[in-house]
N, C-alpha and C positions, 0 to 999 in steps of 0.2 A: 716433312723436315723443313721445306722451304718456308711453310707458314710459321713454324716455331721460330725459325731464324728471324723472320720478319718481325714477329712479336717481340723477340729479344732485342732487336735493333731499336724498335720504337720505345721500348722500356728504357734502354740506355740513353736515348736522346731525351726522353722525359726527365730522367734522373739528372742529367747534365743541366737541363733547363731549370730544374728546381733548385739545384745547388748554386747556379750562377747568381750572384748578388747584383741587384740593380744599383746603378750609380746615378749621382746627380752632379751637376756642375755649379760651382760657386765662384764668385769673383772676390779676390783679395789682393793685398799688396805684399809682394815678396820682401821680407825684412832685410835680405842681403842686398838686393839691387834697387829696392824702392819702386820697382815697376809693377804695374797692375797685371796680374796673371789670372787665368782661369784653371781651376783644378777640379778633379773628380773626387767625390767622397761617397761613402755608402749612403744610399737613398734613405735608409731607415734612421740615419743620424741627422737628417735635415728636417727641420720643422716645416709644417705645411704653411705655405705663403699664399694668401688670397690672390685672386686674379687682379684685383685693383687695390693693393695695399696702401696704407697711409704714407709710408716712406717708399717712394718709387722713383724710377729714373725715366727721363725722356732724353734720348740721344746721349746717354751716359751721364746726365746731370741729375742728381738726386735732390728732391725737395721733401720737406716734412709737413704733413698735415695731421689731423686727428680723425680717427674713425672709431668713436666710442659707441657702445651699445646702450640703448635705453634699459634701465633696470639693473645694469651692472655697476659694481663698485671697484674702483682702482686705487691702489695703495700709494701713499707718499710718506714714508717714514725717513726722517733725517737723523743721522747719528754722527757725533763728532767726539773723538778721543784725543786729548792733548797730554803729552808727557814732556814735562819741563825740567831741565837740569840747569842749576845755577852754580857757578864756580866763583868763590870769592878770591881776593888777592893772595890769600895764603894757600890756595889750592883746595880748600874744603868745598865739598859739593853738597847741594841740597836738591832733592828730587821730589816732584809732585805730579800727580796724574788727575785729570778731570775728565768727566764724560757727561754728555748730554744727549738725550733722545727726545724727539718730538714725533709722536705717532698721529698721522692723519689719514683720511681716506676721502675719496670723491665718488659720490653716487649720482649717476645720470638719471634725472627725473624725466626729462623730455628733450626732444630735438625739434626745433622749429626753424625751418630753412637751414641756415648754416650756423645756428646758435644753439649751444647746449645750455639747458637749465640744470644746474648741478648743486647738490647739497654737499657742503664741505663739513666733514665730521672731525671735530677736534677730540681725539680719543684719549691720549695720555701724554704725560711729560715725566721725564726722569733726569735727575742731576746727581752726580756723585763727585767727591773729591777725596784723594788719598795722599797722605803725607805723614812721615815719621811713624809708619806702621799703623796709622789710624785711618779709617774710612768713614765718611759721613754720606748718607744717602737721603735724597728727598724724592719720593716716588709717589705719584698720584694713585697708583694701584696698591700702595701699602698704607697702613694706618699713619696718622699724624705723628711726626717725630716727637720725642720727649724733650729735646733741647729747645729752650725758649727762642733762641735766635734762628732756628730752622722752621718754627711753627708758622711764621709769617710767609716764608717762601712757599711752604706746602699749601697754605690756605689760598694764596693767590693762584698757584698752579692748578689746584683742585677746582677753583672757581672758573678758571679758563677752560678746563677740559670738560668733556661731557656735554659740549655745546655744538650747535650747528650754525653755519653761515650759508647764505645763498650766493652762488656765483654764476655769472653769465660769461661764457667763453665761446668764441667762434671756432670753426673747424681749422683755422690756421694757427690757433694757439694764442690769439689775442684775448687777454682777460678784459672783458668789457666793464664788469662791475662786481663788487663783493659787498653784500649788505648784511645787517644783523648784529653790528658791533655794540649798539647802545644797550641791548639786553645783557650782554656779557659784562660791559662796564658796570652796570647796576649790580649784577651778581657779585662781581669782585668787590665793589664798594661795601656791600652788605657783609661779605665774608671777612674783610679786614676790620670791619666795625666791631667784630667780636673781640679783637685784640687791641685796636686803637680807639681810644675814646675821644681824643682831640680831633675836632672837625677839620682843622687845617692840615694836620698830618695825614688824615685819611684822604683829603682832597689831593694832597701832594702825591700819594701813592697811585691814585687813579690817573692823575695827570701824567705821571711817568709812564704808566701802562699805555696810555693813549698815544704817546710818542713812539713806542716800539711795536705796538699792536694796532694797526689801522689798515684801511683799504690800500693806501699807497705802498706800505711796507710789504703786505702780502702779495700785491700785484707784482712788485719787483722780484720778490722771492720766487713766485711761480713762473714768471717769465724766464728767470735765470735757470730754473730747474727743468722746466718742461719743454722749452723750445731752444735748441742749440744751433741746428742747421740754418744758415742764412736763408732769407726769403727767396733770394735769386737762385738758390740751389748750388751744389758743389759736386765735383767729380771725386771718384775714389782716389785717395792720395793727395787731394787738394787741401791747402792750408788757409786758415783765416784766423783773425785775432779780435779780441775785445779787451777793454780795460775799464776799471772802476776805481773810485777813490779809496785809498787805504787810510786816509786821515780826514778829519773834518774840514780842513782848509783846502783839500784837493791838491796839495803839493806833491803827494806820493801816490802813485797809481800802481795797481796790480794788473799785470798783463797776462791774459790767458791765450795761449796758442792752441788751435784745434786742427786736427787732421781727420778727415773721414777715412778711417782705417779699412773698413770692410762693410759690405751689405750682403747678407746671405744667411741661410738657415733661420730665417725669421727674425734676425737681429741686425740692427745697424750699430756699429761700434765706432766711437770717436775717441781718439787719443788726446790727452791734455798735457801741455807743458807750460813753462813760463814762470812768472813770479815778479819779484822786484829786484832789479840789479843792485849790486853792492853799492851802498852810498855812505860816504864819510863826511862828517862835519867836525870842524875844529874851532874852538874858542879860546882865546888867550887873555889871561888877566895877570899882568905883571910877569912873574917868572913861572906861573902855573899854566899848563895847557890842558884843556879838557876836550877830549875827542870821543866821538861816537860813530861806530860803523854798524850797519845793519843790512841784511839781505834776506830774501825769501825765494824759495824754489819749490815748484809744485810739479807733480808727475802722476798720471793715472789714466783712467778711461771711463767713458760713459756709454751705457748700452740702452738702446731703445727697442721696443717691440715694433717690428716692421709693419705688422698688420694694423695695429691701433695707433701707433705714434707715441704711445705713453712710455715714460721712462721706466726701464726695467731695473737697472741698478747703476750706481756710480761708486767708484772707489778711487779717491785721489789722496795722495800723500803730500803733505806740506811741511817743509823744514824752514824754520826761522832762526837766524843767528844774529845775536846782538852783542857787541863788545864795547864797553865803556872804559876809557882809560884816563887817568889823571897823572900827569908827569911834570917834572921840573928838570933842571940841569943835572941833578944827581940821581934821581930815582923815578921809577914808573910803577903804577899799580893798576891792575885791570880786573874788571868784573865781567864775566862771560855768561850769557844766557842762551841756551839752545832749546828750541821747542819742536818736537816732532808730532805732527797731527795727522789723523786719518779722518777724512771728510767723506761720509757715505750717504747714499740714498737707497732705500729699500735693501739694506745690507743682507737680508736673508734670501733675497732672490739670486738665482744663478744665471 
């Protein structure tokens, strides 16, 4: 009987051990107090983090590097959706929505020292606009549109996609070089040549493309999307800021405020706020005063894969409000424009 009891006891202990779920500790910021806390979560809900991840801490200070694998491909799809509402002086509203998607990916060909040799794949482009119950779409994955005024856009976008550029980037996220543009410029020139016979007009289209699609523009875009954490590193809950020009003259600047919200479960999450403070300008001519007020507010988050350092996804909401008023001593009329935008990177990733 004693042996049976012993076996039963061992079985009970084994059953309890099997039923007890393992836990893991992660660091996060308490939203109520703003303090850094450590909490326990089920171990099976925590992604495996490598022993030496790309985003790691030293004495509580996190830095970002890149640990990409040779032969692997990493996505970078950008998506933006803008919904604009305009209200005229009589209170009548007009609504319009536009969407744009740029699908790209990065294939690591080789790693020499601390420099990656990467093929940048330009996969697809899509643009759409909706207003008054009508929607027009220009999509490189679809046939050429029937409308003459859309054929040019489709031809240019189609010539841009299906191409490859070569990029050199170091493990700290510094883009050293991007090459291969000339072949794409030639492809675009040949493509628009089927619609434009005038040599000057064709040259003008290609020149315009070169201004918006070149090494400097792509370097700036990738630097902004791929590397957010400052080189010196930051602590959980620490805030830092950056600004960029919102107009050609550099008079108006968009400020982005970042906070390292959490690092754990294989993800480094950064919260984003900021924008352009409300600004008002007035001009008076005789009895008429013309005034303009505008402001921009943004809010969202960016998530990076802790192991590789690559951006996992971004979702930022941006609201822009602009009010134009013309008044005199007797009356005042205003036109209001409100735009709500979603700016995403890798929107399908969770």
